[in-house]
N, CA, C and O atoms as a GROMACS GRO file, in nm:
protein
  268
    1MET      N    1   0.085  -0.118   0.000
    1MET     CA    2   0.000   0.000   0.000
    1MET      C    3   0.090   0.125   0.000
    1MET      O    4   0.166   0.146   0.094
    2ILE      N    5   0.081   0.206  -0.103
    2ILE     CA    6   0.159   0.328  -0.113
    2ILE      C    7   0.069   0.445  -0.076
    2ILE      O    8  -0.035   0.468  -0.137
    3ARG      N    9   0.114   0.518   0.025
    3ARG     CA   10   0.038   0.636   0.065
    3ARG      C   11   0.074   0.752  -0.028
    3ARG      O   12   0.184   0.756  -0.083
    4GLN      N   13  -0.016   0.844  -0.043
    4GLN     CA   14   0.005   0.959  -0.131
    4GLN      C   15   0.127   1.040  -0.088
    4GLN      O   16   0.204   1.084  -0.174
    5ASP      N   17   0.147   1.061   0.044
    5ASP     CA   18   0.257   1.145   0.090
    5ASP      C   19   0.394   1.078   0.072
    5ASP      O   20   0.496   1.146   0.079
    6MET      N   21   0.398   0.947   0.049
    6MET     CA   22   0.525   0.879   0.028
    6MET      C   23   0.585   0.912  -0.110
    6MET      O   24   0.703   0.886  -0.132
    7ARG      N   25   0.508   0.966  -0.199
    7ARG     CA   26   0.562   1.003  -0.330
    7ARG      C   27   0.667   1.112  -0.316
    7ARG      O   28   0.754   1.125  -0.402
    8PHE      N   29   0.660   1.191  -0.210
    8PHE     CA   30   0.752   1.302  -0.190
    8PHE      C   31   0.858   1.273  -0.084
    8PHE      O   32   0.921   1.364  -0.031
    9ASP      N   33   0.876   1.146  -0.054
    9ASP     CA   34   0.978   1.105   0.042
    9ASP      C   35   1.114   1.139  -0.017
    9ASP      O   36   1.143   1.105  -0.131
   10THR      N   37   1.199   1.205   0.062
   10THR     CA   38   1.328   1.250   0.010
   10THR      C   39   1.419   1.136  -0.030
   10THR      O   40   1.510   1.155  -0.112
   11ARG      N   41   1.397   1.016   0.026
   11ARG     CA   42   1.482   0.902  -0.008
   11ARG      C   43   1.456   0.850  -0.149
   11ARG      O   44   1.543   0.787  -0.209
   12SER      N   45   1.338   0.877  -0.204
   12SER     CA   46   1.304   0.824  -0.336
   12SER      C   47   1.261   0.932  -0.435
   12SER      O   48   1.220   0.902  -0.547
   13LEU      N   49   1.269   1.056  -0.395
   13LEU     CA   50   1.218   1.166  -0.478
   13LEU      C   51   1.292   1.178  -0.611
   13LEU      O   52   1.228   1.194  -0.715
   14LYS      N   53   1.425   1.170  -0.610
   14LYS     CA   54   1.501   1.182  -0.736
   14LYS      C   55   1.461   1.072  -0.833
   14LYS      O   56   1.446   1.095  -0.953
   15HIS      N   57   1.446   0.951  -0.780
   15HIS     CA   58   1.405   0.837  -0.863
   15HIS      C   59   1.269   0.863  -0.925
   15HIS      O   60   1.249   0.839  -1.044
   16ARG      N   61   1.176   0.912  -0.847
   16ARG     CA   62   1.040   0.938  -0.897
   16ARG      C   63   1.038   1.053  -0.997
   16ARG      O   64   0.958   1.052  -1.091
   17LEU      N   65   1.124   1.151  -0.979
   17LEU     CA   66   1.133   1.260  -1.076
   17LEU      C   67   1.189   1.210  -1.209
   17LEU      O   68   1.139   1.246  -1.315
   18ARG      N   69   1.293   1.126  -1.203
   18ARG     CA   70   1.351   1.070  -1.326
   18ARG      C   71   1.252   0.985  -1.403
   18ARG      O   72   1.249   0.987  -1.526
   19ARG      N   73   1.170   0.910  -1.330
   19ARG     CA   74   1.073   0.821  -1.395
   19ARG      C   75   0.942   0.893  -1.430
   19ARG      O   76   0.849   0.831  -1.480
   20SER      N   77   0.936   1.022  -1.403
   20SER     CA   78   0.819   1.107  -1.429
   20SER      C   79   0.696   1.061  -1.351
   20SER      O   80   0.583   1.083  -1.395
   21GLU      N   81   0.718   0.999  -1.236
   21GLU     CA   82   0.606   0.965  -1.148
   21GLU      C   83   0.560   1.088  -1.071
   21GLU      O   84   0.445   1.095  -1.027
   22VAL      N   85   0.651   1.184  -1.055
   22VAL     CA   86   0.622   1.312  -0.990
   22VAL      C   87   0.677   1.421  -1.081
   22VAL      O   88   0.789   1.410  -1.131
   23THR      N   89   0.599   1.525  -1.103
   23THR     CA   90   0.647   1.637  -1.183
   23THR      C   91   0.699   1.747  -1.092
   23THR      O   92   0.667   1.750  -0.973
   24LEU      N   93   0.778   1.836  -1.147
   24LEU     CA   94   0.828   1.950  -1.068
   24LEU      C   95   0.713   2.037  -1.019
   24LEU      O   96   0.720   2.092  -0.909
   25THR      N   97   0.608   2.050  -1.099
   25THR     CA   98   0.492   2.128  -1.058
   25THR      C   99   0.426   2.066  -0.935
   25THR      O  100   0.389   2.137  -0.842
   26GLU      N  101   0.412   1.932  -0.935
   26GLU     CA  102   0.353   1.864  -0.819
   26GLU      C  103   0.442   1.879  -0.696
   26GLU      O  104   0.393   1.900  -0.585
   27LEU      N  105   0.572   1.869  -0.717
   27LEU     CA  106   0.665   1.885  -0.606
   27LEU      C  107   0.657   2.026  -0.547
   27LEU      O  108   0.649   2.042  -0.425
   28ASN      N  109   0.659   2.126  -0.632
   28ASN     CA  110   0.651   2.264  -0.584
   28ASN      C  111   0.519   2.290  -0.513
   28ASN      O  112   0.516   2.362  -0.413
   29THR      N  113   0.411   2.235  -0.563
   29THR     CA  114   0.280   2.250  -0.497
   29THR      C  115   0.284   2.185  -0.360
   29THR      O  116   0.235   2.243  -0.262
   30HIS      N  117   0.341   2.066  -0.352
   30HIS     CA  118   0.353   1.996  -0.223
   30HIS      C  119   0.436   2.078  -0.125
   30HIS      O  120   0.398   2.092  -0.008
   31LEU      N  121   0.549   2.132  -0.170
   31LEU     CA  122   0.636   2.211  -0.082
   31LEU      C  123   0.567   2.338  -0.036
   31LEU      O  124   0.587   2.381   0.078
   32ASP      N  125   0.487   2.401  -0.122
   32ASP     CA  126   0.414   2.522  -0.084
   32ASP      C  127   0.307   2.493   0.020
   32ASP      O  128   0.273   2.581   0.099
   33GLU      N  129   0.254   2.371   0.020
   33GLU     CA  130   0.149   2.334   0.115
   33GLU      C  131   0.202   2.296   0.253
   33GLU      O  132   0.124   2.287   0.348
   34LEU      N  133   0.332   2.274   0.265
   34LEU     CA  134   0.388   2.236   0.394
   34LEU      C  135   0.380   2.352   0.492
   34LEU      O  136   0.398   2.467   0.453
   35PRO      N  137   0.353   2.322   0.620
   35PRO     CA  138   0.342   2.430   0.718
   35PRO      C  139   0.480   2.491   0.748
   35PRO      O  140   0.582   2.423   0.738
   36ASP      N  141   0.479   2.618   0.785
   36ASP     CA  142   0.602   2.688   0.822
   36ASP      C  143   0.617   2.677   0.973
   36ASP      O  144   0.545   2.744   1.048
   37ASP      N  145   0.710   2.595   1.019
   37ASP     CA  146   0.730   2.573   1.162
   37ASP      C  147   0.850   2.650   1.215
   37ASP      O  148   0.909   2.610   1.316
   38ALA      N  149   0.887   2.759   1.151
   38ALA     CA  150   1.006   2.835   1.190
   38ALA      C  151   0.993   2.890   1.332
   38ALA      O  152   1.094   2.905   1.400
   39GLU      N  153   0.873   2.922   1.376
   39GLU     CA  154   0.855   2.978   1.510
   39GLU      C  155   0.872   2.872   1.619
   39GLU      O  156   0.890   2.908   1.736
   40GLU      N  157   0.866   2.745   1.584
   40GLU     CA  158   0.877   2.638   1.683
   40GLU      C  159   1.020   2.585   1.698
   40GLU      O  160   1.042   2.485   1.768
   41VAL      N  161   1.115   2.649   1.634
   41VAL     CA  162   1.252   2.602   1.638
   41VAL      C  163   1.311   2.625   1.776
   41VAL      O  164   1.290   2.730   1.837
   42ALA      N  165   1.384   2.527   1.825
   42ALA     CA  166   1.455   2.539   1.952
   42ALA      C  167   1.604   2.548   1.922
   42ALA      O  168   1.659   2.462   1.853
   43GLN      N  169   1.669   2.650   1.974
   43GLN     CA  170   1.812   2.667   1.951
   43GLN      C  171   1.888   2.570   2.039
   43GLN      O  172   1.856   2.554   2.157
   44THR      N  173   1.987   2.505   1.983
   44THR     CA  174   2.068   2.410   2.057
   44THR      C  175   2.215   2.447   2.045
   44THR      O  176   2.255   2.523   1.957
   45GLU      N  177   2.294   2.391   2.134
   45GLU     CA  178   2.438   2.414   2.131
   45GLU      C  179   2.506   2.279   2.120
   45GLU      O  180   2.472   2.186   2.193
   46VAL      N  181   2.601   2.268   2.032
   46VAL     CA  182   2.671   2.142   2.010
   46VAL      C  183   2.815   2.158   2.055
   46VAL      O  184   2.882   2.255   2.020
   47THR      N  185   2.863   2.062   2.134
   47THR     CA  186   3.004   2.058   2.171
   47THR      C  187   3.059   1.923   2.129
   47THR      O  188   2.991   1.821   2.140
   48PHE      N  189   3.180   1.923   2.082
   48PHE     CA  190   3.244   1.801   2.037
   48PHE      C  191   3.347   1.757   2.140
   48PHE      O  192   3.421   1.840   2.194
   49SER      N  193   3.352   1.629   2.166
   49SER     CA  194   3.449   1.576   2.260
   49SER      C  195   3.561   1.507   2.184
   49SER      O  196   3.550   1.477   2.065
   50SER      N  197   3.669   1.484   2.256
   50SER     CA  198   3.784   1.416   2.196
   50SER      C  199   3.749   1.270   2.169
   50SER      O  200   3.659   1.215   2.232
   51PRO      N  201   3.818   1.209   2.075
   51PRO     CA  202   3.798   1.066   2.052
   51PRO      C  203   3.831   0.986   2.177
   51PRO      O  204   3.900   1.035   2.266
   52TYR      N  205   3.783   0.864   2.184
   52TYR     CA  206   3.802   0.777   2.299
   52TYR      C  207   3.949   0.763   2.336
   52TYR      O  208   3.984   0.770   2.453
   53GLU      N  209   4.034   0.743   2.236
   53GLU     CA  210   4.176   0.722   2.263
   53GLU      C  211   4.238   0.844   2.329
   53GLU      O  212   4.320   0.830   2.419
   54ASP      N  213   4.199   0.963   2.284
   54ASP     CA  214   4.255   1.084   2.343
   54ASP      C  215   4.213   1.101   2.488
   54ASP      O  216   4.290   1.152   2.570
   55ARG      N  217   4.093   1.060   2.521
   55ARG     CA  218   4.044   1.074   2.658
   55ARG      C  219   4.102   0.970   2.752
   55ARG      O  220   4.123   0.998   2.870
   56HIS      N  221   4.128   0.849   2.703
   56HIS     CA  222   4.168   0.741   2.791
   56HIS      C  223   4.315   0.700   2.778
   56HIS      O  224   4.369   0.635   2.867
   57TYR      N  225   4.379   0.738   2.670
   57TYR     CA  226   4.518   0.702   2.649
   57TYR      C  227   4.595   0.826   2.607
   57TYR      O  228   4.646   0.834   2.496
   58ARG      N  229   4.602   0.921   2.697
   58ARG     CA  230   4.669   1.047   2.664
   58ARG      C  231   4.815   1.022   2.627
   58ARG      O  232   4.885   0.946   2.695
   59GLY      N  233   4.859   1.084   2.521
   59GLY     CA  234   4.996   1.071   2.477
   59GLY      C  235   5.023   0.951   2.391
   59GLY      O  236   5.133   0.938   2.337
   60ALA      N  237   4.927   0.864   2.376
   60ALA     CA  238   4.950   0.742   2.295
   60ALA      C  239   4.978   0.778   2.149
   60ALA      O  240   5.058   0.711   2.084
   61SER      N  241   4.914   0.881   2.099
   61SER     CA  242   4.937   0.917   1.959
   61SER      C  243   5.065   0.997   1.941
   61SER      O  244   5.114   1.011   1.829
   62ASP      N  245   5.122   1.051   2.051
   62ASP     CA  246   5.245   1.130   2.043
   62ASP      C  247   5.369   1.041   2.046
   62ASP      O  248   5.476   1.084   2.003
   63GLU      N  249   5.357   0.918   2.096
   63GLU     CA  250   5.471   0.831   2.108
   63GLU      C  251   5.507   0.768   1.974
   63GLU      O  252   5.418   0.735   1.895
   64PRO      N  253   5.635   0.751   1.949
   64PRO     CA  254   5.674   0.684   1.823
   64PRO      C  255   5.636   0.536   1.828
   64PRO      O  256   5.626   0.477   1.935
   65ALA      N  257   5.615   0.479   1.713
   65ALA     CA  258   5.579   0.337   1.705
   65ALA      C  259   5.696   0.250   1.747
   65ALA      O  260   5.811   0.280   1.714
   66ALA      N  261   5.666   0.143   1.821
   66ALA     CA  262   5.772   0.052   1.868
   66ALA      C  263   5.820  -0.035   1.754
   66ALA      O  264   5.741  -0.086   1.675
   67ASP      N  265   5.953  -0.051   1.745
   67ASP     CA  266   6.011  -0.134   1.637
   67ASP      C  267   6.029  -0.274   1.682
   67ASP      O  268   6.077  -0.358   1.605
   0.00000   0.00000   0.00000
């Protein structure tokens, strides 16, 4: 069972456009009908941590390889 809204799924949209199952006009109409949720956006802050080795084996990457 294929639902109508699955035609615009981003994972298959290029394929459907190439096969002419969806036209650009239909896509633009669909995009225009989507609600604008810009006011519901929550600002977040992202911090990156060091890789596991850097946190648990400090200096391991600075040492020369054993011969």
